[in-house]
C-alpha positions, -999 to 999 in steps of 0.1 A, spaced: -237 -257 -13 -214 -227 -19 -197 -209 10 -198 -172 18 -184 -148 -7 -148 -139 2 -140 -103 9 -123 -84 -19 -90 -66 -15 -72 -42 -40 -34 -39 -34 -17 -12 -55 18 -17 -67 16 -54 -59 39 -69 -85 69 -70 -63 84 -62 -29 61 -52 0 30 -51 -23 35 -86 -35 40 -99 0 8 -81 11 -12 -96 -18 0 -131 -8 -7 -125 29 -43 -113 22 -50 -141 -2 -37 -166 24 -63 -151 48 -90 -160 24 -95 -127 6 -100 -124 -32 -71 -102 -41 -68 -78 -71 -31 -73 -79 -26 -38 -93 6 -30 -112 18 -4 -137 40 -23 -162 57 -55 -153 33 -82 -166 56 -111 -158 62 -101 -122 25 -95 -116 16 -128 -131 42 -146 -110 25 -132 -78 -9 -143 -91 5 -178 -99 20 -182 -64 -14 -172 -48 -33 -196 -70 -8 -224 -64 -13 -219 -27 -51 -223 -31 -60 -186 -31 -78 -163 -55 -62 -134 -74 -67 -114 -105 -46 -88 -122 -54 -51 -129 -28 -33 -149 -31 5 -146 -11 34 -134 -26 48 -102 -11 82 -110 -32 85 -141 -67 97 -133 -83 87 -165 -70 52 -168 -75 46 -130 -112 57 -133 -118 34 -162 -100 4 -146 -118 9 -112 -152 12 -129 -145 -22 -145 -134 -37 -112 -165 -24 -94 -187 -42 -119 -177 -74 -100 -186 -59 -67 -174 -35 -40 -140 -38 -23 -137 -45 14 -100 -38 18 -78 -12 0 -41 -12 4 -25 20 -10 10 7 -15 21 20 -49 51 43 -47 82 53 -65 115 69 -56 135 95 -75 161 105 -50 183 136 -53 196 164 -31 168 190 -31 188 217 -50 194 192 -78 159 177 -78 142 182 -111 105 190 -114 98 156 -130 112 138 -100 90 158 -76 59 154 -97 63 117 -104 68 107 -67 40 128 -54 16 119 -82 21 82 -76 15 83 -38 -9 112 -34 -28 113 -67 -28 75 -65 -44 76 -31 -72 99 -45 -76 81 -78 -80 47 -62 -96 53 -28 -122 80 -37 -143 58 -61 -141 28 -38 -152 46 -6 -190 50 -12 -195 13 -21 -176 5 11 -198 29 31 -229 12 18 -215 -22 31 -207 -5 64 -175 -24 67 -140 -17 53 -103 -14 58 -81 12 41 -44 8 47 -17 31 35 20 21 32 41 51 41 77 52 52 100 60 81 112 88 59 78 106 64 84 105 102 121 112 105 130 128 71 159 115 50 186 132 30 179 131 -7 142 122 -2 124 155 2 99 144 -25 94 109 -11 91 121 25 66 148 14 45 123 -5 44 97 23 37 124 49 8 136 28 -5 100 27 -4 100 65 -23 132 68 -49 122 42 -54 88 59 -58 103 94 -84 127 81 -103 100 62 -102 79 93 -123 105 111 -148 107 83 -154 70 80 -151 58 116 -188 57 123 -194 36 92 -173 8 107 -145 15 82 -109 19 96 -81 38 80 -45 32 91 -10 37 79 20 14 82 54 31 81 82 6 73 118 13 78 145 -4 58 130 -34 41 146 -60 18 132 -48 -16 145 -32 -48 140 2 -33 171 -1 -10 194 -14 -37 213 19 -38 212 25 0 246 23 18 235 -4 42 264 -3 66 256 34 73 219 29 73 219 -1 97 238 20 122 205 38 127 185 6 133 187 -8 168 179 -43 155 208 -41 131 190 -58 102 166 -49 74 130 -60 76 114 -86 54 84 -79 32 65 -106 48 69 -89 82 52 -58 68 25 -80 52 17 -97 85 9 -63 101 -12 -53 71 -31 -86 73 -39 -79 110 -51 -44 102 -73 -58 74 -89 -83 98 -119 -82 121 -95 -82 150 -84 -47 143 -119 -32 144 -111 -6 170 -78 6 155 -82 36 132 -63 68 124 -30 53 135 5 53 120 23 21 130 60 20 125 77 -13 117 113 -4 115 135 -23 139 134 5 164 144 34 142 116 57 154 
């Protein structure tokens, strides 16, 4: 006799860093996870292999969330296997520069990945979620959206936009038993902080250390659970006390 069908989760930008940790956390909680990624087949397959080796279920979905056409085609194919219960909008890129020196491509690339990515992924998945009358939508923003950061006008703008979009969507979907929240990490041990002068940055962190991807993932796992049913429209910082 087969058990209940596991809930499905889509995690964007999940081939490494925070996204990979979130995919593994959700799979460990019994969800069937779709690992979205843009280009790195080997890294994405390594995440999938770790999940499967731990007894979880994961599949891969290679598409660029910033590209409306390819996203629509990929999501149509994913929906053929059923609606999603959890969406984690994690995909993001950085292209740091002082604002006067910031080229248009750096502005467009960062905003398109975060904001167009939110629209391209979330919009087609919302109505199937509404019909199920249960869902969790979680955005991964940044402390930069809350405090600002030199050289990250584009990144801060994109993540602040994700916060505004998520707060508004939370109001639209609350009566459908669908929550929408945002997690705003501070400094986390990923590739994205490779160029950050850590000694200077850690001076701003009361805990005097960087966070770990799995610490972010634990919070996302809670927000994706039944236990977080009355939390919506919130931005939760996880930054060692920076904010």
